[in-house]
Backbone as JSON, one array per atom type, in Angstrom:
{
  "sequence": "MFFLFDKFSRLSLPDEEEEAMRSKRSLISETLALLYESEGDLQALSSGHVRNSRHYRQTFDKMYRNLDSLKQLVTDTLQKQRMDSIIVLLTEKESNSLAWLRLRRNADVGNLYEQNIQREITRRDSVVKSVQIRKKIVVKQDTLTVRNPRKSFFKRLADAFSTRKEDENTVYSQSQQLITDTVVQPYNAADTIANIFSDIQYAVFDQQKELQNRVTRRSEALRYNNQILLVKINNLVRAFEQEELDRSLAR",
  "N": [[-52.31, -0.15, -53.76], [-54.03, 1.87, -52.94], [-54.65, 2.82, -55.44], [-56.18, 0.75, -56.54], [-58.38, 0.82, -54.79], [-59.37, 3.33, -55.38], [-60.13, 3.01, -58.06], [-62.09, 1.06, -57.72], [-63.99, 2.47, -56.23], [-64.77, 4.39, -58.08], [-65.94, 2.79, -59.97], [-68.04, 1.65, -58.56], [-69.63, 3.79, -57.9], [-71.25, 4.72, -60.13], [-72.93, 2.5, -60.24], [-74.35, 2.71, -57.82], [-75.65, 5.13, -58.26], [-77.13, 4.41, -60.45], [-78.8, 2.51, -59.3], [-80.23, 4.1, -57.5], [-81.54, 5.74, -59.34], [-83.11, 3.87, -60.66], [-84.75, 3.14, -58.55], [-86.11, 5.55, -58.15], [-87.51, 5.78, -60.61], [-89.1, 3.51, -60.43], [-90.69, 4.03, -58.16], [-92.05, 6.31, -59.0], [-93.45, 5.36, -61.25], [-95.08, 3.43, -60.04], [-96.56, 5.05, -58.35], [-97.98, 6.6, -60.19], [-99.53, 4.57, -61.37], [-101.04, 3.8, -59.14], [-102.45, 6.13, -58.74], [-104.18, 6.27, -60.97], [-105.52, 3.94, -60.42], [-106.85, 4.61, -58.09], [-108.73, 6.34, -59.11], [-110.43, 4.57, -60.43], [-111.43, 3.17, -58.21], [-112.79, 5.26, -57.0], [-114.85, 5.8, -58.8], [-116.21, 3.39, -58.59], [-117.04, 3.51, -55.93], [-118.76, 5.69, -56.06], [-120.79, 4.53, -57.4], [-121.96, 2.97, -55.56], [-120.6, 0.78, -54.54], [-119.57, -0.18, -51.74], [-117.58, -1.75, -50.66], [-115.24, -1.08, -51.86], [-114.18, 1.01, -50.49], [-112.26, 0.6, -48.48], [-110.06, -0.35, -49.94], [-109.63, 1.91, -51.47], [-108.73, 3.76, -49.59], [-106.37, 2.44, -48.78], [-104.93, 2.58, -51.14], [-104.34, 5.31, -51.34], [-102.73, 5.55, -49.07], [-100.51, 4.04, -49.87], [-99.59, 5.62, -51.97], [-98.8, 7.93, -50.58], [-96.71, 6.87, -49.04], [-94.94, 6.1, -51.06], [-94.3, 8.6, -52.16], [-93.05, 9.81, -49.99], [-90.8, 8.15, -49.76], [-89.63, 8.64, -52.22], [-89.0, 11.29, -51.95], [-86.9, 11.18, -50.19], [-84.9, 10.25, -51.81], [-84.4, 12.28, -53.52], [-82.28, 14.97, -54.27], [-82.03, 17.45, -55.38], [-83.06, 20.82, -54.98], [-85.2, 22.01, -56.35], [-86.57, 19.77, -57.25], [-87.4, 18.71, -54.82], [-89.18, 20.68, -54.0], [-91.14, 20.32, -55.94], [-92.02, 17.8, -55.22], [-93.15, 18.34, -52.73], [-95.3, 19.98, -53.5], [-96.8, 18.14, -54.95], [-97.56, 16.33, -52.97], [-99.19, 17.99, -51.42], [-101.24, 18.5, -53.28], [-102.19, 15.92, -53.65], [-103.19, 15.34, -51.12], [-105.23, 17.22, -51.03], [-106.8, 16.26, -53.1], [-107.66, 13.8, -52.05], [-109.18, 14.7, -49.85], [-111.17, 16.22, -51.17], [-112.35, 14.19, -52.67], [-113.47, 12.47, -50.73], [-115.31, 14.23, -49.55], [-116.93, 14.65, -51.74], [-118.0, 12.1, -52.14], [-119.52, 11.86, -49.8], [-121.42, 13.83, -50.26], [-122.73, 12.75, -52.5], [-123.87, 10.45, -51.38], [-125.6, 11.64, -49.54], [-127.29, 12.88, -51.31], [-128.75, 10.85, -52.34], [-131.9, 9.51, -53.19], [-133.26, 7.62, -51.64], [-131.99, 7.85, -49.12], [-132.66, 10.5, -48.53], [-135.47, 10.34, -48.32], [-135.66, 8.64, -46.11], [-134.44, 10.18, -44.06], [-136.18, 12.4, -43.94], [-138.61, 11.17, -43.32], [-138.07, 10.15, -40.76], [-137.71, 12.57, -39.47], [-140.28, 13.68, -39.66], [-141.74, 11.81, -38.2], [-140.74, 12.23, -35.65], [-141.51, 14.87, -35.27], [-144.31, 14.86, -35.52], [-145.28, 13.06, -33.75], [-147.03, 13.41, -31.69], [-149.55, 13.92, -32.71], [-152.04, 12.6, -32.48], [-152.43, 12.87, -29.79], [-152.71, 15.52, -29.41], [-154.22, 18.42, -28.07], [-156.88, 20.78, -27.59], [-157.35, 23.81, -26.01], [-160.12, 25.24, -24.65], [-161.79, 28.2, -23.76], [-164.45, 29.79, -22.06], [-166.97, 32.17, -21.13], [-169.5, 32.03, -18.81], [-172.61, 33.35, -18.2], [-174.7, 33.9, -15.5], [-178.01, 34.41, -14.35], [-180.05, 35.25, -11.65], [-183.21, 35.24, -9.99], [-184.75, 36.55, -7.16], [-187.26, 36.4, -4.74], [-188.32, 38.39, -2.12], [-190.05, 38.46, 0.85], [-191.74, 41.08, 2.56], [-191.3, 42.21, 5.97], [-193.74, 41.36, 8.5], [-196.23, 43.8, 9.22], [-197.19, 46.04, 11.89], [-200.39, 46.32, 13.68], [-201.47, 48.93, 13.59], [-199.99, 50.06, 11.47], [-200.86, 48.53, 9.41], [-203.51, 49.29, 9.43], [-203.28, 51.96, 8.68], [-202.23, 51.68, 6.14], [-204.4, 50.74, 4.86], [-205.94, 52.85, 4.04], [-204.35, 54.05, 2.15], [-202.31, 54.05, -0.9], [-201.95, 50.79, -2.22], [-199.33, 48.7, -1.28], [-196.88, 46.38, -2.38], [-196.46, 43.24, -0.82], [-194.22, 41.81, -1.27], [-190.82, 41.82, -2.46], [-188.87, 41.82, -5.42], [-185.69, 40.59, -6.24], [-183.01, 40.92, -8.42], [-180.16, 39.18, -9.64], [-176.87, 38.9, -11.1], [-174.21, 36.92, -12.41], [-170.85, 36.1, -13.51], [-168.91, 33.46, -14.95], [-165.82, 31.9, -15.57], [-165.01, 29.32, -17.69], [-162.87, 26.67, -18.33], [-162.0, 24.35, -20.78], [-160.79, 21.21, -21.9], [-160.23, 19.76, -24.96], [-159.93, 17.02, -27.12], [-158.49, 17.23, -30.25], [-160.25, 16.59, -33.21], [-159.34, 14.37, -35.88], [-158.47, 13.12, -39.12], [-157.2, 10.11, -39.96], [-156.36, 9.16, -42.46], [-156.18, 11.51, -43.99], [-154.19, 12.82, -42.54], [-151.89, 11.16, -42.89], [-151.62, 11.34, -45.66], [-151.05, 14.06, -45.94], [-148.62, 14.2, -44.58], [-146.89, 12.6, -46.17], [-147.04, 14.05, -48.49], [-145.81, 16.44, -47.73], [-143.27, 15.42, -47.2], [-142.51, 14.57, -49.74], [-142.31, 16.97, -51.2], [-140.26, 18.17, -49.72], [-138.11, 16.4, -50.12], [-137.74, 16.68, -52.88], [-136.89, 19.38, -53.1], [-134.55, 19.31, -51.52], [-133.01, 17.38, -52.85], [-132.55, 18.61, -55.29], [-130.96, 20.81, -54.54], [-128.76, 19.46, -53.4], [-127.83, 18.01, -55.61], [-126.91, 20.07, -57.22], [-124.78, 20.93, -55.65], [-123.21, 18.62, -55.72], [-122.54, 18.57, -58.42], [-120.99, 20.93, -58.63], [-118.9, 20.26, -56.87], [-117.87, 18.04, -58.2], [-116.83, 19.18, -60.52], [-114.78, 20.74, -59.39], [-113.21, 18.73, -58.31], [-112.45, 17.32, -60.6], [-110.89, 19.26, -61.86], [-108.81, 19.54, -60.0], [-107.69, 16.98, -60.17], [-106.7, 17.0, -62.77], [-104.65, 18.92, -62.59], [-103.0, 17.62, -60.78], [-102.23, 15.29, -62.19], [-100.82, 16.44, -64.32], [-98.65, 17.63, -62.98], [-97.4, 15.38, -61.84], [-96.71, 13.98, -64.16], [-94.92, 15.84, -65.25], [-92.96, 15.64, -63.35], [-92.1, 13.02, -63.77], [-91.0, 13.22, -66.36], [-88.95, 14.99, -65.77], [-87.32, 13.46, -64.08], [-86.63, 11.43, -65.88], [-85.2, 12.89, -67.78], [-83.13, 13.69, -66.15], [-81.93, 11.22, -65.66], [-81.08, 10.6, -68.24], [-79.24, 12.66, -68.72], [-77.3, 12.05, -66.8], [-76.42, 9.61, -67.76], [-75.25, 10.35, -70.19], [-73.2, 11.87, -69.23], [-71.36, 10.14, -68.22]],
  "CA": [[-53.53, -0.48, -53.03], [-54.89, 3.05, -53.04], [-55.09, 2.91, -56.83], [-57.26, -0.21, -56.71], [-59.55, 1.3, -54.04], [-59.93, 4.47, -56.11], [-60.81, 2.47, -59.24], [-63.29, 0.37, -57.27], [-64.97, 3.48, -55.83], [-65.31, 5.02, -59.28], [-66.8, 1.83, -60.65], [-69.23, 1.38, -57.76], [-70.46, 4.99, -57.81], [-72.34, 4.68, -61.11], [-73.9, 1.47, -59.87], [-75.21, 3.27, -56.78], [-76.5, 6.13, -58.9], [-78.07, 3.68, -61.29], [-79.79, 1.89, -58.42], [-81.09, 5.18, -57.01], [-82.39, 6.17, -60.44], [-84.12, 2.83, -60.87], [-85.72, 3.26, -57.45], [-86.95, 6.71, -58.43], [-88.43, 5.46, -61.7], [-90.06, 2.51, -59.95], [-91.63, 4.69, -57.26], [-92.9, 7.21, -59.78], [-94.36, 4.55, -62.06], [-96.08, 2.81, -59.16], [-97.45, 6.11, -57.87], [-98.89, 6.91, -61.29], [-100.49, 3.46, -61.49], [-101.95, 3.89, -58.0], [-103.31, 7.29, -58.94], [-105.25, 5.85, -61.88], [-106.3, 2.91, -59.72], [-107.74, 5.3, -57.14], [-109.85, 6.88, -59.88], [-111.36, 3.47, -60.62], [-112.12, 2.93, -56.94], [-113.71, 6.37, -56.74], [-116.03, 5.58, -59.63], [-116.95, 2.26, -58.01], [-117.69, 4.0, -54.71], [-119.88, 6.56, -56.43], [-121.87, 3.66, -57.89], [-122.54, 2.25, -54.43], [-119.8, -0.37, -54.14], [-118.94, 0.27, -50.49], [-116.42, -2.58, -50.34], [-114.04, -0.47, -52.43], [-113.72, 2.13, -49.66], [-111.01, 0.23, -47.79], [-109.0, -0.38, -50.95], [-109.39, 3.3, -51.86], [-107.88, 4.35, -48.55], [-105.06, 1.8, -48.85], [-104.25, 3.1, -52.33], [-103.78, 6.62, -50.98], [-101.63, 5.33, -48.12], [-99.35, 3.6, -50.65], [-99.07, 6.78, -52.71], [-98.09, 8.78, -49.62], [-95.44, 6.21, -48.69], [-94.05, 6.2, -52.22], [-93.82, 9.97, -52.29], [-92.08, 10.04, -48.91], [-89.56, 7.45, -50.13], [-89.05, 9.35, -53.36], [-88.45, 12.56, -51.46], [-85.61, 10.88, -49.57], [-83.92, 10.01, -52.87], [-84.22, 13.52, -54.28], [-81.31, 15.89, -53.68], [-82.19, 18.77, -55.97], [-84.03, 21.64, -54.26], [-86.38, 22.18, -57.19], [-87.31, 18.51, -57.23], [-88.04, 18.6, -53.5], [-90.35, 21.56, -54.01], [-92.16, 19.66, -56.74], [-92.56, 16.71, -54.41], [-94.03, 18.94, -51.71], [-96.54, 20.43, -54.14], [-97.57, 16.95, -55.31], [-98.16, 15.8, -51.73], [-100.3, 18.89, -51.07], [-102.33, 18.26, -54.22], [-102.75, 14.59, -53.39], [-104.0, 15.47, -49.91], [-106.45, 17.95, -51.41], [-107.6, 15.34, -53.91], [-108.31, 12.84, -51.14], [-110.21, 15.41, -49.09], [-112.28, 16.54, -52.08], [-113.02, 12.95, -53.07], [-114.31, 12.0, -49.62], [-116.44, 15.15, -49.43], [-117.8, 14.4, -52.9], [-118.73, 10.85, -51.88], [-120.53, 12.14, -48.78], [-122.5, 14.57, -50.92], [-123.49, 11.83, -53.35], [-124.69, 9.6, -50.51], [-126.68, 12.45, -48.99], [-128.21, 13.22, -52.38], [-129.51, 9.67, -52.73], [-133.33, 9.71, -52.89], [-133.63, 6.75, -50.53], [-131.52, 8.45, -47.87], [-133.44, 11.7, -48.27], [-136.78, 9.94, -47.82], [-135.51, 8.1, -44.75], [-134.18, 11.29, -43.15], [-137.38, 13.22, -43.78], [-139.63, 10.38, -42.61], [-137.71, 10.15, -39.34], [-137.96, 13.93, -38.95], [-141.73, 13.86, -39.52], [-142.19, 10.96, -37.09], [-140.39, 12.92, -34.41], [-142.26, 16.14, -35.15], [-145.75, 14.64, -35.48], [-145.58, 11.89, -32.92], [-148.1, 13.75, -30.74], [-150.73, 14.42, -33.43], [-153.25, 12.01, -31.9], [-152.58, 13.32, -28.42], [-152.81, 16.96, -29.34], [-155.47, 18.88, -27.47], [-157.22, 22.19, -27.77], [-157.86, 24.42, -24.78], [-161.21, 26.18, -24.92], [-162.21, 29.0, -22.62], [-165.69, 30.53, -22.31], [-167.55, 32.85, -19.97], [-170.92, 31.69, -18.62], [-173.32, 34.38, -17.43], [-175.87, 33.36, -14.8], [-178.93, 35.39, -13.79], [-180.96, 34.69, -10.63], [-184.3, 36.11, -9.51], [-185.08, 36.18, -5.78], [-188.41, 37.14, -4.19], [-188.17, 38.57, -0.67], [-191.27, 38.96, 1.5], [-191.51, 42.15, 3.53], [-191.65, 41.81, 7.35], [-195.15, 41.61, 8.87], [-196.39, 45.12, 9.85], [-198.05, 46.09, 13.1], [-201.82, 46.55, 13.41], [-201.72, 50.34, 13.24], [-199.45, 50.31, 10.13], [-201.74, 47.9, 8.42], [-204.71, 50.12, 9.36], [-202.94, 53.17, 7.91], [-202.06, 51.3, 4.72], [-205.7, 50.43, 4.25], [-206.46, 54.09, 3.46], [-203.35, 54.6, 1.21], [-202.04, 53.19, -2.07], [-201.51, 49.46, -1.78], [-197.93, 48.33, -1.54], [-196.65, 44.94, -2.46], [-195.87, 42.59, 0.36], [-193.0, 41.11, -1.67], [-189.84, 42.52, -3.31], [-188.12, 40.93, -6.33], [-184.26, 40.96, -6.34], [-182.34, 40.3, -9.58], [-178.69, 39.09, -9.5], [-176.19, 38.38, -12.3], [-172.82, 36.52, -12.13], [-170.08, 35.58, -14.63], [-168.03, 32.36, -14.56], [-164.89, 31.49, -16.63], [-164.92, 27.86, -17.75], [-161.79, 26.16, -19.2], [-162.29, 22.97, -21.17], [-159.77, 20.56, -22.73], [-160.91, 18.93, -25.95], [-159.05, 16.35, -28.07], [-158.81, 17.68, -31.6], [-160.6, 15.52, -34.14], [-158.46, 14.28, -37.03], [-158.71, 12.02, -40.04], [-155.91, 9.44, -40.09], [-155.98, 9.09, -43.87], [-155.75, 12.84, -44.41], [-152.94, 13.13, -41.87], [-150.82, 10.43, -43.56], [-151.45, 11.93, -46.99], [-150.37, 15.35, -45.79], [-147.24, 13.95, -44.18], [-146.12, 12.15, -47.32], [-146.96, 15.16, -49.44], [-144.76, 17.33, -47.24], [-141.98, 14.74, -47.39], [-142.2, 14.56, -51.17], [-141.84, 18.31, -51.57], [-138.97, 18.41, -49.05], [-137.1, 15.59, -50.81], [-137.5, 17.29, -54.2], [-136.07, 20.59, -52.92], [-133.24, 18.95, -51.0], [-132.26, 16.67, -53.88], [-132.13, 19.59, -56.29], [-129.84, 21.56, -53.98], [-127.61, 18.57, -53.25], [-127.31, 17.69, -56.93], [-126.12, 21.23, -57.64], [-123.53, 20.89, -54.9], [-122.43, 17.5, -56.25], [-122.0, 19.0, -59.72], [-119.89, 21.88, -58.39], [-117.77, 19.53, -56.28], [-117.31, 17.17, -59.24], [-116.0, 20.02, -61.38], [-113.57, 21.09, -58.64], [-112.41, 17.51, -58.18], [-111.87, 17.04, -61.92], [-109.84, 20.25, -62.08], [-107.71, 19.18, -59.12], [-107.05, 15.78, -60.71], [-105.94, 17.38, -63.96], [-103.42, 19.57, -62.14], [-102.16, 16.6, -60.15], [-101.67, 14.43, -63.23], [-99.83, 17.22, -65.06], [-97.46, 17.8, -62.15], [-96.7, 14.1, -61.73], [-96.1, 13.71, -65.46], [-93.75, 16.7, -65.35], [-91.92, 15.07, -62.48], [-91.57, 11.84, -64.45], [-90.13, 13.67, -67.44], [-87.76, 15.59, -65.17], [-86.44, 12.38, -63.64], [-86.11, 10.76, -67.07], [-84.16, 13.75, -68.33], [-82.0, 13.61, -65.23], [-81.27, 9.94, -65.92], [-80.4, 10.7, -69.53], [-78.07, 13.54, -68.54], [-76.28, 11.32, -66.05], [-75.87, 8.58, -68.63], [-74.39, 11.0, -71.17], [-72.05, 12.45, -68.55], [-70.4, 9.1, -67.79]],
  "C": [[-54.52, 0.68, -53.11], [-55.46, 3.17, -54.44], [-56.27, 1.97, -57.08], [-58.54, 0.25, -56.0], [-60.23, 2.44, -54.79], [-60.69, 3.99, -57.36], [-62.13, 1.8, -58.85], [-64.39, 1.37, -56.89], [-65.6, 4.12, -57.05], [-66.25, 4.09, -60.04], [-68.11, 1.61, -59.9], [-70.17, 2.58, -57.71], [-71.57, 5.01, -58.86], [-73.38, 3.63, -60.79], [-74.86, 1.98, -58.81], [-76.17, 4.31, -57.36], [-77.56, 5.46, -59.77], [-79.18, 3.05, -60.45], [-80.76, 2.94, -57.88], [-82.05, 5.65, -58.1], [-83.48, 5.14, -60.72], [-85.19, 2.88, -59.78], [-86.67, 4.43, -57.67], [-88.0, 6.39, -59.5], [-89.5, 4.48, -61.24], [-91.13, 3.15, -59.06], [-92.59, 5.6, -58.03], [-93.92, 6.43, -60.6], [-95.46, 3.93, -61.21], [-97.07, 3.86, -58.66], [-98.45, 6.51, -58.95], [-99.96, 5.83, -61.45], [-101.51, 3.5, -60.36], [-102.93, 5.05, -58.16], [-104.48, 6.94, -59.86], [-106.12, 4.78, -61.24], [-107.28, 3.54, -58.74], [-108.94, 5.91, -57.86], [-110.9, 5.8, -60.15], [-112.13, 3.15, -59.36], [-113.14, 4.02, -56.65], [-114.99, 6.21, -57.56], [-116.88, 4.43, -59.08], [-117.69, 2.69, -56.75], [-118.89, 4.88, -55.03], [-121.06, 5.77, -56.96], [-122.48, 2.82, -56.79], [-121.78, 1.03, -53.98], [-118.97, 0.0, -52.91], [-117.68, -0.51, -50.19], [-115.13, -1.99, -50.9], [-113.48, 0.64, -51.55], [-112.4, 1.82, -48.97], [-109.85, 0.22, -48.77], [-108.64, 1.03, -51.41], [-108.47, 3.98, -50.86], [-106.47, 3.76, -48.58], [-104.25, 2.31, -50.04], [-103.62, 4.46, -52.04], [-102.62, 6.47, -50.0], [-100.36, 4.91, -48.86], [-98.75, 4.77, -51.42], [-98.29, 7.71, -51.78], [-96.74, 8.18, -49.25], [-94.45, 6.3, -49.85], [-93.47, 7.6, -52.36], [-92.82, 10.32, -51.19], [-90.74, 9.38, -49.23], [-88.85, 8.17, -51.27], [-88.4, 10.65, -52.92], [-87.09, 12.34, -50.8], [-84.51, 10.68, -50.61], [-83.59, 11.26, -53.66], [-83.25, 14.43, -53.55], [-81.47, 17.31, -54.2], [-83.31, 19.54, -55.26], [-85.32, 21.81, -55.05], [-87.23, 20.92, -57.19], [-88.03, 18.31, -55.9], [-89.28, 19.49, -53.43], [-91.48, 20.96, -54.84], [-92.82, 18.53, -55.95], [-93.53, 17.25, -53.37], [-95.36, 19.38, -52.32], [-97.41, 19.25, -54.54], [-98.26, 16.37, -54.09], [-99.34, 16.66, -51.3], [-101.49, 18.65, -51.98], [-102.99, 16.91, -53.98], [-103.63, 14.61, -52.14], [-105.32, 16.18, -50.21], [-107.38, 17.07, -52.23], [-108.35, 14.35, -53.03], [-109.44, 13.5, -50.37], [-111.42, 15.73, -49.95], [-113.06, 15.29, -52.47], [-113.95, 12.45, -51.98], [-115.52, 12.91, -49.43], [-117.44, 14.94, -50.56], [-118.63, 13.14, -52.69], [-119.83, 11.06, -50.83], [-121.71, 12.89, -49.39], [-123.37, 13.65, -51.78], [-124.38, 10.92, -52.51], [-125.86, 10.39, -49.94], [-127.72, 12.82, -50.04], [-129.03, 12.03, -52.85], [-130.96, 9.81, -52.28], [-133.76, 8.86, -51.7], [-133.21, 7.32, -49.19], [-132.33, 9.7, -47.52], [-134.82, 11.36, -47.72], [-136.68, 9.44, -46.38], [-135.29, 9.21, -43.73], [-135.44, 12.11, -42.89], [-138.5, 12.47, -43.08], [-139.34, 10.36, -41.12], [-137.98, 11.51, -38.71], [-139.45, 14.16, -38.73], [-142.28, 13.01, -38.38], [-141.91, 11.64, -35.76], [-141.25, 14.15, -34.19], [-143.74, 15.91, -34.94], [-146.15, 13.47, -34.62], [-146.75, 12.15, -31.99], [-149.35, 14.26, -31.43], [-152.01, 13.91, -32.79], [-153.51, 12.57, -30.51], [-152.75, 14.82, -28.31], [-154.19, 17.39, -28.86], [-155.66, 20.36, -27.77], [-157.85, 22.71, -26.5], [-158.91, 25.45, -25.16], [-161.59, 26.9, -23.63], [-163.48, 29.76, -23.0], [-166.2, 31.11, -20.99], [-169.04, 32.55, -19.93], [-171.54, 32.75, -17.72], [-174.57, 33.76, -16.82], [-176.7, 34.51, -14.21], [-179.89, 34.69, -12.83], [-182.0, 35.74, -10.23], [-184.73, 35.62, -8.13], [-186.22, 37.06, -5.28], [-188.28, 37.18, -2.67], [-189.48, 39.15, -0.1], [-190.9, 40.02, 2.52], [-191.9, 41.67, 4.94], [-193.13, 42.16, 7.66], [-195.25, 42.93, 9.64], [-197.29, 45.01, 11.09], [-199.5, 46.44, 12.71], [-202.06, 47.97, 12.94], [-201.15, 50.68, 11.86], [-200.32, 49.69, 9.06], [-203.02, 48.73, 8.27], [-204.46, 51.38, 8.54], [-202.8, 52.86, 6.43], [-203.39, 51.05, 4.04], [-206.28, 51.66, 3.57], [-205.46, 54.74, 2.49], [-203.18, 53.63, 0.04], [-201.45, 51.87, -1.62], [-200.05, 49.23, -2.2], [-197.78, 46.82, -1.54], [-196.03, 44.43, -1.18], [-194.56, 41.88, 0.03], [-192.14, 42.02, -2.55], [-189.08, 41.5, -4.17], [-186.68, 41.45, -6.5], [-183.64, 40.18, -7.51], [-180.81, 40.33, -9.35], [-178.1, 38.46, -10.76], [-174.73, 38.07, -11.95], [-172.18, 35.97, -13.41], [-169.09, 34.53, -14.14], [-167.18, 31.96, -15.77], [-164.72, 29.98, -16.57], [-163.83, 27.48, -18.76], [-162.04, 24.69, -19.48], [-161.17, 22.46, -22.07], [-160.44, 19.57, -23.65], [-159.87, 18.32, -26.88], [-159.46, 16.75, -29.47], [-159.19, 16.49, -32.49], [-159.65, 15.52, -35.33], [-158.87, 13.09, -37.87], [-157.36, 11.37, -40.32], [-155.44, 9.4, -41.54], [-155.47, 10.44, -44.37], [-154.4, 13.19, -43.8], [-151.77, 12.44, -42.57], [-150.55, 11.01, -44.94], [-150.71, 13.25, -46.92], [-148.9, 15.17, -45.44], [-146.4, 13.56, -45.39], [-146.03, 13.22, -48.4], [-145.87, 16.14, -49.03], [-143.38, 16.73, -47.46], [-141.56, 14.79, -48.85], [-141.66, 15.91, -51.63], [-140.46, 18.59, -50.97], [-137.85, 17.66, -49.76], [-136.75, 16.21, -52.16], [-136.59, 18.51, -54.07], [-134.66, 20.24, -52.47], [-132.39, 18.26, -52.07], [-131.74, 17.64, -54.94], [-130.92, 20.38, -55.8], [-128.6, 20.7, -53.86], [-127.0, 18.2, -54.6], [-126.48, 18.85, -57.49], [-124.77, 21.25, -56.93], [-122.63, 19.77, -55.39], [-121.78, 17.89, -57.57], [-120.83, 19.96, -59.53], [-118.67, 21.18, -57.82], [-117.1, 18.62, -57.3], [-116.4, 17.97, -60.17], [-114.7, 20.41, -60.68], [-112.64, 19.89, -58.53], [-111.73, 17.18, -59.51], [-110.72, 18.01, -62.22], [-108.6, 19.92, -61.25], [-106.96, 17.97, -59.66], [-106.21, 16.1, -61.93], [-104.61, 18.03, -63.58], [-102.46, 18.54, -61.56], [-101.49, 15.71, -61.2], [-100.59, 15.17, -64.03], [-98.54, 17.35, -64.27], [-96.69, 16.49, -62.02], [-96.03, 13.73, -63.05], [-94.86, 14.58, -65.69], [-92.6, 16.16, -64.52], [-91.29, 13.84, -63.13], [-90.6, 12.26, -65.56], [-88.84, 14.28, -66.9], [-86.78, 14.52, -64.7], [-85.83, 11.63, -64.83], [-85.0, 11.58, -67.73], [-82.91, 13.73, -67.46], [-81.22, 12.32, -65.47], [-80.48, 9.99, -67.23], [-79.15, 11.56, -69.42], [-76.95, 12.82, -67.81], [-75.62, 10.25, -66.93], [-74.91, 9.18, -69.65], [-73.12, 11.56, -70.53], [-71.02, 11.42, -68.14], [-69.25, 9.0, -68.79]]
}
């Protein structure tokens, strides 16, 4: 009885190993296919096909699940380390891809014009209502004639034999007054609109140039990351295939 059990165990062991190897190969092949599929979704998203965004996210979720399942089947320490590095690279690829898409959307001319128009509307909403405060000093001068009091008879008699004096005195006064005035600034609506759009045009040109440079740099970084990721996954595939071959020869 023990002999039969031992024979059965030896026969079933290769079948279990074979099944595990098939599962590994299936997971790796599917992950590779999903990786290339995600590249197609990324290109579609960069062309403005927003409906691909959900499928793009689902593709990454499937790749993460496959890698987690594959990691459970791996027993070799070196293979586990390779799996960890692939997961890190895949996470970095996803993060870079999303940042790249955001940059491309922000670099779109239509979005730039809309953002700058809204900014100008907010900033210049009070152009018509703008006022100018004017201050000036007004100087006033007044002349006042004051008659002298009537003199007595004897003073008038004495004055008759002396130099004649005026019966009136003239008093001059001067005052200053600060006047503050509020005046609505005149403007030409056509000139104002032309200036606004001219400012927007220059702003959009500068912003688009800077964003395009950032998109180019991010695209190069993303391409480099993808190349490393593909090389590592291909190395992992070859390692598993070699492992399968070695196990087959060892039977």
